N, C-alpha and C positions, 0 to 999 in steps of 0.2 A: 526351336528352343523348348526344352522340357522344364516345367515348373511344378513343384510340389510344395505343399504347405501344411503346417499343423499348429494348432493352438498350444502354446506352452505356458500360459499364465493369463491372468486377467489383463485384457487389452494388449496381449502380447502374442505375436505369431512368428514362427520360424519358417523361412522360405528357402527351398533348395532349388538351385538353378543349374541347368546343364545345356551348353550350346556346343554343337558339333564343330569340327574343324572347318567345314565349308562356310559356317556362319561367322567364324572368327578370322578367316584367312586374310581378308582385306585389311583389318586393323593391324594384323601382324606384319603384313607386307609394307604397309605405310610406315610403321615404326622402324622396320629394318632399313628401309630406304633412307629414313632420316638419319639413322646411325651411320649408314654407308656414306652419306654425304658429309656428315660433321665429325664422325669418330676419328680420333688420331691414333695411328698404329705405328710403332717404331719400324723404320725401314720403308715406309710408304708415304707418299704425299697425301695430304688430306683429300678424301673423296676418291682415292685410287686403290684402297685396300680391297682385296677380294672378298666376296660375299661370305664365304665360309670362315675366313679369319675374323671378320666383324662379328659373325654369329658366335664364334668361339670366345673371343676376347670380351665381348659385351653381353654375354648371355644373361647375366643377372639383371643388368640395367634394362635390357630389351624386354625381358619377361615382366619386370615390375611395371614398366611403362604400358605394355600391352594389357596387363591385368587391370591397371587403373582405368584405361580407356574403355575396356570392355565392360567393367563394372558400371561405370557411369552411363554407358550406352544401353545396358541390359536390365539394370535393376528396376527402373520405372516400368519398362515393358512387362517385366515379370509380375509386378504388383498389379498392373492393369489387367493382365491375363487372368489373374486369380481374383480380380475385383477386390483387392485389399486396400482399404482406406487408411493409408499410413500417416502417422503423426511424426515419427522420427525413426531413423535407423539407429539401433542401439549398438550393434556390433556386426562385423563381417568376419567369417572364418572359413576354414576348409578350402581356401583358394588354391586351385590347381590349374595350370595352363601348360599346354605344349602345342606346337604347330600341327602335330599329327592327330591329337585327340580333341582339341578345342579347350574350352574352359568350363570349370564347375566351381561353384561357391555356395555358401549358405549365408543367410543374414537373419538377424533377429530384429524385428521392428515393433514399435509401439503402434497400436491402431486406435482409431476412434471408438469409444464405447458404443455398444448396441443396447438400447433401452426403450421401454415403452413409455410414452407420455401419458400423464393422467388426463382426465377431461378438464381442459384448461379454459373452456368458455363457461361463463356464469360462475366464476369463482366467488364464493360467499364473502362479500366485503361490506362493511358498514360505511355509509357515506354521511359525513357530518358537515354542516354548514358553519364555518368558523364565524365567530362574532367577537367584538371588542366592546366591553362595557365602559361606562364613564368612570367607574371605580378603577379599572385597569389603566385608563388614560391618566387618571390622577396619580397613580403609583409611578407610572413612567415619567411624568412631569417631575415628580419628586426626585427620581433617579437622575434626570437630566440636570436638575438644579444642583444636586450633590456633585455631579461631574464637573461643574463650573465653580465649585467652592474654592475659597482662598483660605490660607492658614495664617493666623496672626498670633504673635506672642500672647500667651494667656496671661491675664492679670494675676497678681499674687492672690493665692487662696482659691484659684479656680479649680473646681472639681472636674476631673477628666470625664468627658462624656463620649457617647458613640460618635465615631467619625473624627475625633481629635487625633492629632499627630503627637506622639510622645517619644522621648529618647530615654532608654533604660539601660542599666547595667543588670546583668543576670548571670547566675551560675547554678547549675543543677547537680544534685548528688543522688545516687541510688545506693541505699544501704551504707551511707557514709563515704562511698567512692564516687569521685567525679564522673559525670555522665560521659565525658570525653574519653575516660579510661575504659569504661564499660563498653562503649560503642564509638571507637575512633572515627568511624565513617559518619557519625552524626554530629560532627563538629559544629555545624551551623546552629543547632539547637541545644548545644551543651553549655556554652557560656558566651557572653558578649559584653562589650563596653561601648557605651554611646550608640546603642542599637536603636534605630528609628523604626517605628511601626505605626500603622493607623489602627485605631481601636475599632475593628470590624471583624465579623466572623470570617474565619478562614485565612486571616492574615498571619497568624502565628499559633503557638500552642493555645488552645481554647481556654484552658483554666487561667492562664496568665492574662489573656485578653479580658476575660471577665473580671479578674481581680483588679485590673487597672481602672475600671470604671469607678469614679468617685474619689480616687486617690488624687493627691496634689503633688506638685513639683517638690522634690526633697523627701517625699514619703517613701517608706519601705514596707515590704510585706514578704511573708513566707507563704509560698503557694505549693500545694500538693498537685502533682500531675500524674495521671495514669495513662500509660500508653496502651492502646487497644491491641488485641491479638492479631490484627491485620496490618500492623504498622510496617511500612516498607523496610525499616531497619530491623533485621531479625533479632539482634541482640537486645532490642528494647521491647519486644512484644510481650505484653502482659505485665511489664515492670511498673513499679511506682517510684516516682522521683519527688524530691523536695527542692524547690527553687527559691533562692534569695533574690528578690527583685527590688531595685531602687529606681525611682523616677528622677531623672536628672533635669529634664525640661519638658514643657508641654506647649503645644501650639493649638489654639482653638480653631475649630472649623467654622468659617463664616459663610453662610449660604448667600448667593446673590439675590437681590431683589428682582422683581419682574422686569423692570426697565433694563437693568444690567444684563440679565440673561437674554432678553430679546435682542439687545445690541450684539452680544456675543454670537448669537445664532443667526443674526441678520434676518429676523422675522418682524413684521410690523405690529403684530398684536398677539395677545395670549390666545385669542380665539383662533387665529391663524396657526399658532403653534400647536394648539390642541388638534386642529384639523389635520395638520401634517403628521403629528404623532399618531393619531388614530389611523390614518392611511398606511403609515409604515408598519404599525402593529398588525393591521389587518392583512397586509401583504405577507408578513412573517407567519401569521396564523394560517393563511392559505398555503404557504409553502410547507409548513409543518404538517398540514392535513394531507397534502399531496404525498409527502414522504411517508406518512403513516399508511396511506392506502397502498402505495407501492410496496412497502414492507410487508403488508398483509398478503399481497400477490406472491412475493418472493418466498415468504415462509410457507405458504400453501404448496407451492411448486416443490420446494426442497423437502417438505415433509412427505409428499406423495410420491417422490421419485428418488430412488436410491440405486446407485450403480458404481462399479469400479472405475478408476481413472487411470490413464496412461502415466506410468511412473516418470517419464521424462518431462511431461508437462507439469506434473505435480512439483517436481524438483525446481523447475524454472519459476513456477508461480510462487513457491516458498521463498526463493531468492528475492523476487520482486517485493513480496510482502515484508520480508526481513529488512530490506533496504528502506522501505517506507516506515516501518516501526522504529528503526534506528534513527532516521531523520527526525521523527517525532520526539523520540527520547532525548536527543541532543537539544532539540528546541525547548524541551521542558527543563533542561539543565542537568540531566542525569550524567554522571561521569562514566568513564570506561569501566571503573571498578564496580559501579552499580550494575552496569549491563552484564559484566562477567559473572557476578554473583547470581544473577537471575537468568543466566544463559539458557538453562534447561527449560524454564517456564516460558521464556520468550520464544524459543524454537517450537515448543508445543503449541503455543498460541498461534504462531505464524503458520504452522502446518495445518491446524484446524481451519484458520481463515482462508488459506490458499485452496484447500480442498473444497470448501464451501463455495468460494468464488468461481472456481473452475467448473464445478458441477452445475452451478447456476448458468454459467456461460453456455455450456452444452445444451441445457434445457431450453434456454431462450433461443439459442441458435436453431434448434430443431423446430421449435414453434414458428420461428421466422421463416424457415424453409417451407413448412407446410402452408403457411399463410401468404407466401410470396412477399414478405416484408424485406425490402432492400434499402440500400443507402446510395444516394446520388452524390456526384462530385460537388454539387451546389451545397448539399447538407454538410459535407466534410469542410468545405471552405467556410461556411457559416460558423461551424463549431470552432474551427481554428481561430477565426476572428474573435469569437467570444473569449476563448482561452487567452488570446494574445493581450486583451485588455486587462485581464486579471493578473497576468504575468508581467505586464509592462514591457512587452516586446512587440515588434512589428509582426503582422501576420506572416509576411514573407520569411522573416528570420525563424519564427516558430515552426513553420512548415518545413524549412530546411533542416532544423534540428530533429523533428519527428522522422523525416525521411532518412536522415543520416543514422539515427539510432534504430532504424527498422521497425518503427512503432506505428506506421500508417495503418497496417491491417488491424492492429489492436484498437486504434482510434475508431476505425470503421465498425468494429465489433461493438464497441461501447455505444456508438450512436444507434446501431441496429438494436442492441439490447434495450436501450431507452425507448425506442419506437415500439418494440414488442411489448414492453410493460404497459405503455400507454394504450396499445391495442387491447390488451387483456383487461385493463380498467374500463375501457369503453364497452367491451363485451359484458363485463360484470354488471353494468348499468342497465342493459337491455332486458 
């Protein structure tokens, strides 16, 4: 078998294969015998038609079957002969076969990128020791107390305060035109009746939230609202609106006393609650510090290493990234119309994220290869067990899903990459 190859683009090689008749004769004879046994020809019993008639009547079918078998038998051998590290077959062409001359074909394949690693040991990383102050614990206790708050009907004349729950009627106009006409897609913030909201930052339009403080049930106000230039609704960007706001009802937030909160949390004392809170905060701080260090490693590697990527893998990674982004968008309540309007930006973001992730995977994989970092079956089982708890599935069912979707190799890569990053962090400390 003769094999030639040439580079036709970044991470792309075209391979030419030619196998002589004596190398392809066995496959041809095997296929011919199969058709002689099963082929039906008018005037002959099945399996009794002469060889030459079968060759004539089933020429196209025989040729296609032989070509398929020979391609599957030869293409990997051709790649091995040329030491081509293939990622995916992009196309096959120029396929010619005859029993007298053998077979020839060409194929274009994506190949793994060839790149030089930077000096990855002793990556400059700052190591900080997380700490939790008593003041931070105090703030967290306040947040916990607020989480267990109850809402009671506010007494007459109660001035609305932070954290209170209020029911309002509101309607906005821009230049005398209702907001819902200027931006139909912004219906949720254009007008409302009996709309309940909690008086906290980030709950609604900030100017309205601020204006509600100090108002009383039955009170009304005119509130000016300015939409920033980065507003998700394009028609509202940079526009100024005037809202008529009326408070229909107010419920006062009542914070629980120590005893009530301790009962709710099933803790025996405030000292114990502070101890548990401090431990939880410290664990979160340690996790955040680990993530910060890992991100420093990742950014260093990506900044120091740049190379082209196989188009087929980029396309696959983009699809995976898009699926994840769409799932997150639906979870946040974005509509199909919202997604369609931002389609271009979403695809651009997904492409950049996919390329970044794929490049990082290649870099970490190359380092793992050099350092002999591997993944054991026990580590895979342990990871699946951890994931199963988070996903509320049995480990057996989750493993079956991963195997069914062909994601086991990807899971192994993720585990390997995590081990590689931890190796780089250990090296940075030395």
